[in-house]
C-alpha positions in Angstrom: 163.7 33.0 12.1 163.5 36.8 11.9 160.7 38.1 9.7 163.1 39.8 7.3 165.0 36.5 6.8 161.8 34.6 6.3 160.6 37.1 3.6 164.0 36.8 1.9 163.8 33.0 2.0 160.4 32.9 0.3 161.4 35.6 -2.2 164.4 33.6 -3.1 162.1 30.5 -3.4 160.0 32.4 -5.9 163.1 33.2 -7.9 164.2 29.6 -7.8 160.8 28.6 -9.2 161.2 30.9 -12.1 164.7 29.6 -12.7 163.5 26.0 -12.6 160.9 26.8 -15.2 163.5 27.9 -17.6 165.7 24.9 -16.7 162.8 22.6 -17.4 162.2 24.2 -20.8 165.8 23.4 -21.7 165.2 19.7 -21.0 162.2 19.2 -23.3 164.4 18.7 -26.3 164.8 15.1 -25.3 161.1 14.5 -25.9 161.5 15.4 -29.6 164.0 12.6 -30.1 162.0 10.1 -28.0 158.5 11.0 -29.2 158.7 8.1 -31.6 161.4 5.7 -30.5 160.0 3.0 -32.7 160.3 5.2 -35.8 164.0 5.9 -35.6 164.4 5.5 -39.4 162.0 8.3 -40.1 163.5 11.6 -41.2 161.7 13.5 -38.5 160.3 12.6 -35.1 156.6 12.0 -34.8 154.9 14.1 -32.1 152.1 12.6 -30.0 148.5 13.1 -31.1 146.4 15.6 -29.2 144.2 12.8 -27.8 147.2 10.7 -26.8 148.1 9.7 -23.2 151.3 11.8 -23.6 149.4 15.0 -24.4 146.5 14.2 -21.9 148.8 13.6 -19.0 150.9 16.7 -19.8 147.7 18.9 -19.9 146.1 17.4 -16.8 149.1 17.2 -14.6 150.1 20.8 -15.4 146.7 21.8 -14.0 147.0 19.5 -11.1 150.5 20.7 -10.2 149.4 24.4 -10.4 147.0 23.9 -7.5 149.7 22.2 -5.4 151.9 25.3 -5.9 148.9 27.5 -5.1 148.2 25.7 -1.8 151.8 25.7 -0.8 152.0 29.5 -1.2 148.8 29.9 0.7 150.1 27.9 3.7 153.3 29.9 3.6 151.4 32.9 4.9 149.1 31.0 7.3 151.7 29.4 9.6 155.1 30.1 11.1 156.0 26.4 11.5 159.3 25.9 9.8 158.7 22.2 9.0 155.5 22.8 7.2 156.9 25.9 5.4 159.9 23.9 4.3 157.7 21.1 3.0 155.6 23.6 1.2 158.7 25.3 -0.3 159.9 21.9 -1.6 156.6 21.0 -3.1 156.2 24.4 -4.8 159.6 24.2 -6.3 159.4 20.6 -7.5 155.9 20.9 -9.0 156.6 24.3 -10.6 159.6 22.8 -12.3 157.7 19.7 -13.5 154.8 21.8 -14.7 157.2 23.9 -16.8 158.5 20.7 -18.4 155.0 19.4 -19.2 153.9 22.7 -20.8 157.2 22.9 -22.6 156.5 19.5 -24.2 153.1 20.6 -25.4 154.7 23.6 -27.0 157.4 21.4 -28.6 154.7 19.0 -29.9 152.7 22.1 -31.1 149.7 20.9 -29.2 147.1 23.0 -27.3 147.4 23.3 -23.5 143.6 22.9 -23.3 141.8 20.4 -25.6 138.2 21.4 -26.4 135.7 18.6 -26.0 138.1 16.4 -24.0 137.2 15.7 -20.4 140.0 15.6 -17.8 141.3 12.1 -17.3 139.8 10.8 -20.6 143.3 9.7 -21.6 143.4 7.2 -18.7 140.0 5.7 -19.4 140.6 5.5 -23.1 143.9 3.7 -22.5 142.3 1.1 -20.3 143.8 2.4 -17.0 140.4 2.8 -15.4 140.4 -0.8 -14.1 143.8 -0.4 -12.5 143.5 2.1 -9.7 140.9 4.7 -10.7 138.0 3.0 -8.9 139.7 3.7 -5.6 140.8 7.2 -6.3 139.1 10.1 -4.4 136.0 11.3 -6.2 135.8 8.5 -8.7 132.2 7.8 -9.7 130.3 6.3 -12.6 130.3 8.4 -15.8 126.8 8.1 -17.3 126.7 7.7 -21.0 130.4 6.7 -21.3 130.7 3.4 -22.9 133.5 1.0 -22.1 134.7 2.8 -18.9 134.3 1.6 -15.4 134.3 5.1 -13.9 135.4 8.7 -14.2 135.8 11.8 -12.1 132.9 14.1 -11.5 134.2 17.6 -11.5 132.7 19.7 -8.7 133.3 23.1 -7.0 136.4 23.7 -9.0 137.9 20.3 -8.4 138.6 19.1 -11.9 140.6 15.9 -11.2 141.1 13.3 -8.4 142.8 14.8 -5.4 142.3 18.4 -6.3 140.9 20.6 -3.6 137.6 22.4 -4.1 137.1 26.1 -4.1 135.4 25.7 -0.7 138.4 23.9 0.7 140.9 26.4 -0.6 138.8 29.1 1.0 139.0 27.3 4.3 142.8 27.1 4.0 143.0 30.8 3.3 140.9 31.5 6.4 142.8 29.2 8.7 146.0 29.9 10.7 148.6 28.2 12.8 148.0 24.5 13.6 144.6 24.5 11.9 146.2 25.7 8.7 149.0 23.2 9.0 146.6 20.2 9.5 144.3 21.3 6.6 147.2 21.8 4.3 148.7 18.4 5.1 145.4 16.7 4.6 144.6 18.5 1.3 148.1 17.8 0.0 147.8 14.2 1.0 144.6 13.9 -1.1 146.3 15.8 -3.9 149.4 13.5 -3.9 147.2 10.4 -4.0 145.4 11.6 -7.0 148.6 12.7 -8.7 150.4 9.5 -8.0 147.7 7.4 -9.8 147.7 9.8 -12.8 151.5 9.5 -12.9 151.2 5.7 -12.8 148.8 5.9 -15.7 151.3 7.8 -17.8 154.0 5.3 -16.8 151.8 2.6 -18.2 150.3 4.4 -21.2 152.6 7.2 -22.4 154.9 6.6 -25.4 157.5 9.3 -24.9 160.4 7.9 -22.8 161.3 11.2 -21.2 157.7 11.7 -20.0 157.5 8.2 -18.7 160.6 8.8 -16.7 159.2 12.0 -15.3 156.0 10.2 -14.3 157.9 7.5 -12.5 159.9 10.2 -10.7 156.7 11.9 -9.6 155.4 8.6 -8.1 158.6 8.0 -6.1 158.9 11.6 -4.9 155.2 12.0 -3.9 155.1 8.7 -2.2 158.1 9.8 0.0 156.2 13.1 0.7 153.1 11.2 1.7 155.0 9.3 4.3 156.5 12.5 5.7 153.0 14.2 5.7 151.5 11.3 7.6 154.2 11.7 10.3 153.6 15.5 10.5 149.9 15.0 10.9 150.4 12.4 13.6 152.6 14.9 15.4 149.7 17.3 15.4 147.2 14.8 16.6 145.6 14.4 13.2 145.4 11.9 10.3 144.8 11.9 6.6 141.1 12.3 5.7 139.1 9.2 4.9 139.0 8.4 1.2 136.2 10.0 -0.8 133.9 7.8 -2.8 132.0 10.4 -4.8 132.5 13.7 -6.4 130.6 15.5 -3.6 132.3 17.7 -1.0 132.4 16.5 2.6 
């Protein structure tokens, strides 16, 4: 693909991301009507509480998605492989759109986009999801002084939630090129998707807003499909997903 065409393609992609954000904002109205389905007789819909699973998932997944978009735009400039660039383009568009919806819901519910005093993932442990999959998520470890939880995530080096790349890993991605960048991106995004999928499953179990639960289920299906594709792309490059991490420490 000629360089001018390639630049046009990614510039158009950036425009699509912006357009999707506005489109996502238009869809959040459904959440107002569904925020309290069991209170249909009430004169006004009831918004989720700031410490609810609905709000916690929206805040945490918006941060999680932002890093996926960032990594996708990094690899855009580090490889000329069209398959990897196409995958990165799709991930950036999809997750920017979903992030816009999540932030739009928080605005609709008049809730802060960052909750002071609330640890990332607290909505999952508080809702009893910790015993489901969290023990096997990358980076899960015991949370000292947290009563009633089997585990939590130990934030480290800029990685705030399971699957998120560290600052060190992002630096390595920025410094890589060609096949090395492709493999590292696919490995980091595989970890990212695994963490994101379990968060989305948590919302599917714990969230109360139907529109948000549907979005979470869609995330699970979409990211599982991408995991399969990335496994194949890694195999084509003589590589494989990284072994699962069992602590919050970098490898």
